[in-house]
C-alpha positions as CSV (number, residue, x, y, z in Angstrom):
1,A,-0.8,6.9,68.1
2,V,-3.4,7.2,70.9
3,E,-0.9,5.8,73.4
4,T,1.8,8.3,72.2
5,L,-0.5,11.3,72.3
6,E,-1.9,10.4,75.7
7,A,1.7,10.1,77.0
8,A,2.3,13.6,75.6
9,G,-0.6,14.9,77.8
10,F,-3.5,15.0,75.4
11,R,-7.0,13.6,75.6
12,V,-7.6,11.9,72.3
13,I,-10.9,11.7,70.5
14,V,-11.2,9.0,67.8
15,P,-14.3,9.3,65.5
16,K,-16.6,6.4,66.1
17,Q,-17.7,6.2,62.4
18,S,-15.6,5.2,59.5
19,L,-14.5,8.3,57.7
20,C,-12.6,8.8,54.4
21,C,-10.8,11.9,53.1
22,G,-11.9,11.0,49.5
23,R,-8.4,10.6,47.9
24,P,-8.9,7.0,46.8
25,L,-11.9,8.2,44.9
26,Y,-10.8,11.3,43.2
27,D,-7.4,9.7,42.3
28,Y,-9.6,7.7,39.8
29,G,-11.7,10.6,38.7
30,M,-14.7,10.0,40.9
31,L,-14.9,13.6,42.0
32,G,-18.6,13.7,42.9
33,L,-18.3,10.7,45.3
34,A,-15.1,12.1,46.7
35,R,-16.8,15.3,47.6
36,R,-19.6,13.4,49.2
37,K,-17.2,11.4,51.4
38,L,-15.3,14.6,52.3
39,R,-18.5,16.3,53.3
40,Q,-19.4,13.4,55.5
41,T,-16.0,13.6,57.2
42,L,-16.3,17.4,57.7
43,K,-19.8,17.0,59.1
44,A,-18.6,14.4,61.6
45,L,-15.6,16.5,62.6
46,A,-17.5,19.8,62.6
47,P,-18.0,20.2,66.3
48,H,-14.3,19.6,67.0
49,I,-13.2,21.8,64.0
50,R,-15.2,24.7,65.3
51,E,-13.8,24.2,68.8
52,N,-10.2,24.5,67.4
53,V,-9.3,20.9,68.3
54,P,-6.2,19.9,66.3
55,L,-6.6,17.0,63.9
56,V,-3.6,14.6,64.0
57,G,-3.4,12.4,61.0
58,L,-1.3,9.3,60.6
59,E,-1.4,8.9,56.8
60,P,0.3,11.7,54.9
61,S,-2.0,11.3,51.9
62,C,-5.0,12.0,54.1
63,V,-3.5,15.0,55.8
64,A,-2.5,16.4,52.4
65,V,-6.2,16.3,51.4
66,F,-7.2,18.3,54.5
67,R,-4.3,20.8,54.0
68,D,-4.7,21.3,50.3
69,E,-7.0,19.4,48.0
70,A,-10.1,19.8,50.1
71,L,-9.9,23.6,49.6
72,N,-10.2,23.0,45.9
73,L,-12.9,20.3,46.1
74,L,-15.1,22.3,48.5
75,P,-13.9,25.9,48.1
76,R,-16.9,27.5,49.9
77,N,-17.0,25.1,52.8
78,P,-15.9,27.0,56.0
79,D,-15.1,23.8,57.9
80,A,-12.8,22.7,55.1
81,Q,-11.1,26.1,55.2
82,K,-10.7,25.9,59.0
83,L,-9.5,22.3,59.0
84,A,-6.7,23.1,56.6
85,S,-5.0,25.2,59.3
86,Q,-5.5,22.7,62.2
87,S,-4.5,19.4,60.6
88,F,-1.1,18.0,61.4
89,L,1.0,14.9,61.0
90,L,2.0,13.2,64.2
91,G,5.7,14.2,64.1
92,E,4.8,17.8,63.1
93,F,2.3,18.1,66.0
94,L,4.6,16.6,68.6
95,T,7.5,18.9,67.6
96,R,5.3,22.0,67.7
97,Q,4.2,21.0,71.3
98,G,7.9,20.5,72.3
99,Y,7.3,16.9,73.2
100,A,10.3,15.1,74.7
101,P,10.0,11.4,73.9
102,P,11.6,8.7,75.9
103,P,14.9,7.3,74.7
104,L,15.3,4.3,72.4
105,K,18.8,3.3,71.5
106,R,18.4,1.8,68.0
107,R,19.5,2.4,64.5
108,A,17.0,3.3,61.8
109,L,16.4,4.2,58.2
110,L,13.9,7.0,57.6
111,H,12.0,7.1,54.3
112,G,9.7,10.1,53.5
113,H,6.3,9.6,51.9
114,C,5.9,11.8,48.9
115,H,2.9,13.7,50.3
116,Q,4.7,14.1,53.6
117,K,7.7,15.7,51.9
118,A,5.4,18.0,49.9
119,I,3.3,19.3,52.8
120,T,5.6,19.3,55.8
121,G,9.0,18.0,55.0
122,M,10.8,15.4,57.1
123,E,12.4,17.7,59.6
124,S,9.9,17.1,62.4
125,D,10.1,13.3,62.3
126,L,13.9,13.5,62.1
127,R,14.0,15.8,65.1
128,I,11.8,13.5,67.2
129,L,13.9,10.5,66.3
130,E,17.1,12.3,67.2
131,R,15.7,13.4,70.5
132,M,15.1,9.8,71.3
133,G,18.7,9.0,70.7
134,I,18.1,6.9,67.6
135,D,21.0,6.7,65.1
136,V,18.8,7.6,62.2
137,Q,19.8,7.7,58.5
138,P,17.4,9.7,56.3
139,L,17.1,8.2,52.8
140,D,17.4,10.3,49.7
141,S,15.0,7.9,48.1
142,G,12.4,9.9,46.2
143,C,9.1,7.9,45.6
144,C,8.9,4.3,46.9
145,G,7.2,3.4,43.6
146,M,4.0,2.2,45.1
147,A,2.4,5.6,44.9
148,G,-1.0,4.8,46.5
149,G,-2.7,2.2,44.3
150,F,-0.3,2.7,41.4
151,G,2.0,-0.2,42.2
152,Y,-0.9,-2.6,42.9
153,E,-2.0,-2.4,39.3
154,K,-0.7,-5.0,36.8
155,D,0.1,-2.5,34.1
156,H,2.2,-0.4,36.5
157,Y,3.9,-3.1,38.4
158,E,7.2,-3.1,36.5
159,T,7.5,0.7,36.7
160,S,6.7,0.6,40.5
161,I,9.5,-1.9,41.1
162,K,12.0,0.1,39.0
163,V,11.3,3.2,41.0
164,G,11.6,1.4,44.3
165,E,14.9,-0.1,43.1
166,L,16.5,3.3,42.5
167,A,17.2,3.8,46.1
168,L,14.7,2.6,48.7
169,L,14.6,-1.1,48.2
170,P,18.4,-1.6,48.0
171,A,18.8,0.5,51.2
172,V,16.2,-1.6,53.0
173,R,17.8,-4.9,52.0
174,N,21.3,-3.7,53.0
175,A,20.1,-2.3,56.4
176,P,21.3,-4.1,59.5
177,E,18.8,-6.7,60.8
178,D,18.3,-4.7,64.0
179,A,17.7,-1.4,62.2
180,L,14.2,0.0,62.2
181,I,12.7,0.9,58.9
182,I,10.5,4.0,59.5
183,T,8.0,5.5,57.1
184,D,4.6,7.0,57.8
185,G,3.1,6.1,54.5
186,F,1.0,3.0,54.2
187,S,1.9,2.5,50.5
188,C,5.6,2.9,51.4
189,R,5.3,0.2,54.1
190,E,3.6,-2.1,51.7
191,Q,6.4,-1.6,49.1
192,I,9.0,-2.3,51.7
193,S,7.2,-5.4,52.9
194,Q,6.3,-6.9,49.6
195,S,9.5,-6.0,47.6
196,G,12.2,-5.3,50.3
197,G,11.6,-8.2,52.6
198,R,11.5,-6.0,55.7
199,R,8.7,-4.6,57.9
200,G,8.3,-0.8,57.8
201,I,6.8,0.9,60.9
202,H,5.2,4.2,61.6
203,L,6.7,7.0,63.8
204,A,3.9,6.3,66.3
205,Q,5.0,2.7,66.6
206,V,8.6,3.8,67.3
207,I,7.5,6.1,70.1
208,Q,5.3,3.4,71.5
209,M,8.3,1.0,71.6
210,A,10.2,3.6,73.6
211,L,7.2,4.2,76.0
212,R,6.8,0.5,76.6
213,A,10.5,0.0,77.2
214,K,10.5,2.8,79.7
215,S,7.6,1.3,81.6
216,G,9.2,-2.1,81.6
217,R,6.7,-3.7,79.2
218,G,9.4,-4.5,76.6
219,A,10.3,-2.5,73.5
220,E,9.0,-4.9,70.8
221,L,5.7,-4.3,69.1
């Protein structure tokens, strides 16, 4: 992602400390600890938030926190209020900037993470891929079935697989071997890897492939 954003002309700041949006905690009812983690993140990012530096997130679940849930968890925090309007997913940010990615002649399946579809939709990622010349097939796949930590839990495993088998997993198995399987969600990539027998990659990795092919370094990751 850093390589992609720098190629698009931006100076990228990566926080030095490990930060968490809090979702893994409040998903299991640990609201107090989630608020503490979220406050730590806001404190670390505060100088950049107050200077109107955009936050580009890679995981849709995290960006959804900054855009939505943080406003409910910390309703009186001005940094949370401000961050909500300057947090973007990578494809969304690059599309807003009018970024023209290098070409990559490949076929691809595009699966949307549930939070991504809820907060931004898939149009930005689709537009970026089409600009690259990728023959992309968006999947009408609903949830991958993993749903964060849901599919990792023994009691939910069968349900997780049944949901994945509705559309996503058969499409992945039937995809040509040379087709890219693209999804921004970590849990989606895990479901694809563990139950679909293929490797899912992030939009940032797709653009990186194109950048490296253009520079003669080879298109493979």
